[in-house]
N, C-alpha and C positions, 0 to 999 in steps of 0.2 A: 510633460505628458498629462493628459486629462482623463480621469476616470469618470464614468457615469454611474452615480449611485442610484440604482433603480429601486431601492427598498424604501425611500423616503424615511430614512432612519430616525430623523428628529421627530417626525410625526408619530412614527411607530412607538417610540419610547413612551409616549403619553399613554398608550394602550397597554403596553407591557408592564407598566407600573401599577395597573389596576389590581385590586385584591382578587385572588382566585378562589376565595371562600373555601380553602382547604383542599380543593381539587388539584390534581396533577395532570399535566399534559405529557403524554408519552408518545414520542415519535418512533414508530416501528420502521426500521430500515432493513433492506435486504438486497441481495445481489440478483440482478435480472438475467435474462437469457442471453444477453450480449455483453456480459461482464460490466454492466453499468450498475448504478446504485439508485434504488427507489426508496420512497418513504411516504408514510401517511400517519396521521395522528389520531389517538384515542384519549378519552378522559378516564382517569383513575380516581377512585374515592380516597385513596391514601398512598403514601410513599411506600414502595415495596422494600422489604428488608432482605429479600432473596429473589433471584430470578424465577424460582419456582412459583412465586406468587403472581406472576404476570400471566394474563390469559393468552390462550391460543387464538389467533385471528386468521383472516383470510383476505384474498384479493383476487382480481381478475387476471389470471395468468395468460389469457389470450392477448392481452394488451402489453405484455412484457416478454413475449416470445418464450413462454414457459409452459403453455398448455393450449389445446385446441379450443375453438369457440364453443363447441357443443359439450365440453366438460372442462370449464375454464377455472373453477375454484382451485386455488393453491393455498395451502395452509402455512401460516407463519407461526413458528415455534420459537419463543424467546430463548436465547442462550447466554446473553450478557447484557448489562445495561450500564450507562455512563451518564454523567451530568450533562445537561443540555446548555451549552454556552450561548445559544441564541435567545432562548426564552428565559434563562436564568432561574433563580429560585430552586425549588425542588423538582423542577421539570427534568425529564430524562430522555435519553436516546436509547432505544432497545434494539440490539442486534438480533436478527432472527435467521433461523434455517428455514428453507423452503421444502415442504412436503406435499406429496400427492394425496388425494382422497383415499387411495387404496392402502395407505400406510407405508408407502415406499418413499425414499428421498427423491425429490425432483432431480432430473438429470443435471441441473446446474448446481446442485447442492454438493459441493466438494468438501465442505466442512465435516459432514457426518463421518465419512471414512477416515479423514485425517484425525478427527478426535478419537475414534476407536483405536487407531494405531498408536497415538500418543499415550494412551492409557497402558499400553503393553511395554513401554520403554521408560517408564517413570524413573526406574532405578539408575538410568544413564543420565538423567537430567539434561536433555538436549536443549541448548540455548540457541536462539537465533537473534540476529540483528539485521534489519533490511534497510538499505539505502534507496529510498524512493525518489527517482528523478522524474521531473515533469516539465512541461513547457506551457507558458502563458500566452494566450492569444487575445487580441481585442475582438469585439463582436463583428468586425469586418473580415476576420480571418487572417489578420496580420499578426506576426509574432510581436509581442509587447516590446516596444522600444525600437523596433526596426523601422527605418524610413519607408514611407509609403511608396510602393512601386520600385523599391531598391533593396540594397543589402547593406548591413553595417560593415565596419572594418573586420578583417579576418580575426579568427580566434586567437586568444593570447591574453588580452587584458581583462577578460570577463570572469574568469574562475576566481571565486572568493573575493570578488571585486568590491570596491567602494566608489562612490561618485556617480552623479547623475548621468554621466556620459558612458558608464559601463554597467551599472546595476539597474535593472528595470523590473519593478514590481515588488520592491522590498516591503512596502506597507502591507501587501497581501500576505507575504511570508511571515511578517511579525504578528499579524492578526491571527494567522493560522497556528503559529507556535503557541501563542497564549491560549487560544481556544483548546488546543490539545492538552496543555497543562491543566486547565480548568476542568476538563472532562475526565481526567485521570488516565489519559493515554501515555504510554511509556515512550514519549518522544525524547530523543537524546541529543538532537542538534539539527542545524540547518546550514546551508551554504549556497552561494551562487555557483552555477555550473559553467562548463567550458563554453557552451553556446550562449550568446546573449539572449535573455528572455527565458532561460532555462534555470531551474533551481532544484535543490534536493533537500529532503528532510529524512532523518534517520529515526527509526523506531526500534527499540530494544535496549538491552537484551530482554527477551521474553522467552519463557519456557513453554515448550510444547504448543498446544493449540492457541495459547494467548497471542502468539506472534500473528497469526492470521486475523484474529479478532481485532487486535489493536491497529493493524495496518488498514483493514477495511474501514474502520470507523474514522481513522485519520484521513483517509481519502474522502469520505463523506464530508468531514469538516472542511477540507480544502475546497471542495466544490461549493459548499454553502458560503464560505467566506468570499471566494472569488465572485460568486453571484452578487453579493452585496456591493462589489466594486465594478460590476458590469464587465467582468473578465471571464474568459473561458479557459478551463484547465484541460490539457491534452496529455494522456499517458501513452501516446503512440511512440514506439521505439525509434522511429526515424521520421520525425515530423517535417523536416526540411531536407530534401535530397541534396546530394553534393558534398562538398568539403566541410561538413558540419558534424559535430559529435551527435550521436544518437542518445537515447535515454534508456537507462537500465534500471534494474532493481537488484543490485549486488546483494547477495545473501551471505551473511557471515554466520558460521556454524561451529559449535563446539559441543562436546560431551564432557562429563565430569572427568573422564580419563584423559582427555586432551588438555584440560585445564590444570591437571596436577603435574607434579615434577616428573619429567621424562615423557610428557604428553605428546611430544613431537612424533614419537613412534606411532601413537594412535592416529595422529593427523595424517601421516604418510600412508598408513594402512587404509584409512578412509578414502583418501584420494585415489589409491589404487583400485578400490572397489568401485568408485564413481567413474573411473576411466573406462571400466568394462561395460558401463550402461550409458555411454554418452548419448546415443541416439534416443534412448528412452527419456533421458532428462530433457533434451532439446524439444521433444514432442510436447512437453508441458511447460516450457520456459517462455511462452508468450507468442502471440500472433505477430507476423511480419518481422520476426526476429532475424531472419536472413538478411534483411535490409540494413540491420545494425551490426551483426557479427560478420564483418567482412575481413577481419585481420588488420584493419586500420582504425584510427580514432580510438585508441586504447581498448581494442577488443581482440580476442582470438578469433580464428575463422570458425564458422559454424560447423564445418565438416571435420574439424580436427580437435582432438583433446590435447591439452597441454597444461603444465603446472610449473610453478617456479617461485622463488623467493623475490618479493618486491617487484614482480613482473606484471604490470597492468595490461600487457598484451597476451596474457595466458588465460586459459579457462578457469583455473584455480590459482589464486595468489596466496602464498604464505607471507604474511607481513614480516618485515625485516626484524622487528623486535621479538616476534614469536620464534623465529629461527635462532635468534641470539639467546633467548631465555630458555629455549627447549620445551616450551609449553604454550598453550593459548588456544588459537582458533584458526580457521581457514576462511577465505573469501571466495565464494563461487560467483564469478563475474559474468556468467552466461545469461542469467534471467533477464528478460526484457522488462521495461517499465510497466507493461500492461498485464503482468502475470496475475494469476490467482495464487496468493501466498499459501493457501491450504494445499494446493497441488504441489507446489515447490517444496514446502517443508516436509510433506508426506514422502515424496520420492527420495529426498535426501536421507531421511531416516530409514526408509526401506533399503536403500543401497548400502548404507553404512552400518546399520544395526539389525537388518532383517536376516 
């Protein structure tokens, strides 16, 4: 397999090694109107010690499906910053919320309401861990590693695989993993997935609003790493129709009560509450999720709520060791790979602690 390195990285290194004269490059990143990620850079005079020191900025929202052309300025308000693994040094990535000029959150700003809710449940210490599945494509629109004009062998040997005949894109995965660690993302693991050319990384455990922040920045890093290799990342939940696994964003969740002795009771109570709002959860669990939640390929059916111990075909899975120990966490297997994690973590907290 041949990757096309479009960044001329060896030439670029010469320039990135130049003295910045004490200045800092800050890449402001935000979520656009189509659940994509955008970014642009500004120069700072010094390294910030707190996010409150970072300036409010703006951009053309009419070019990101977030504002009309006759009133296009959308404000960027920094909420967190991370080390920049691409520029190195003291340069940073700045995660921002999007706000309208009238002082209201932009319609795509789901973080604002999520953050407000999380401040009301801090005594419960809600922890999340999200398993982000994704698919790699070459620039011709072919799944990475798949034969041109054809299909690979059936699923079976690709999950957690090794070997050039089974694992496609590992160098991208390894580069992304290291970039996340450098940036301070709470990445906890990676593995090859069931469909060839499909991978997963896990972020967490993160408490409250940090879950959404860390996952969105990890997604940004993945897109940027793949860009260096001339590869395209897809978060579509069913990128290839037919007898192939889709891509999910399984969301693991616990409260302090669930993690303590006897916590299995709190887990079952939370599952019962979530079962009563299945339709509301599905509404924010990702676009095109009906193509994935068919009751096949390790999913429950989108129209039915179910739960069970060690059952990967259920809506909610209680891991075997959690049932044995009588405490721990649950796994919501319904969220699709293209979710907004702020919406998902918010509705889980609303349903279980509201």
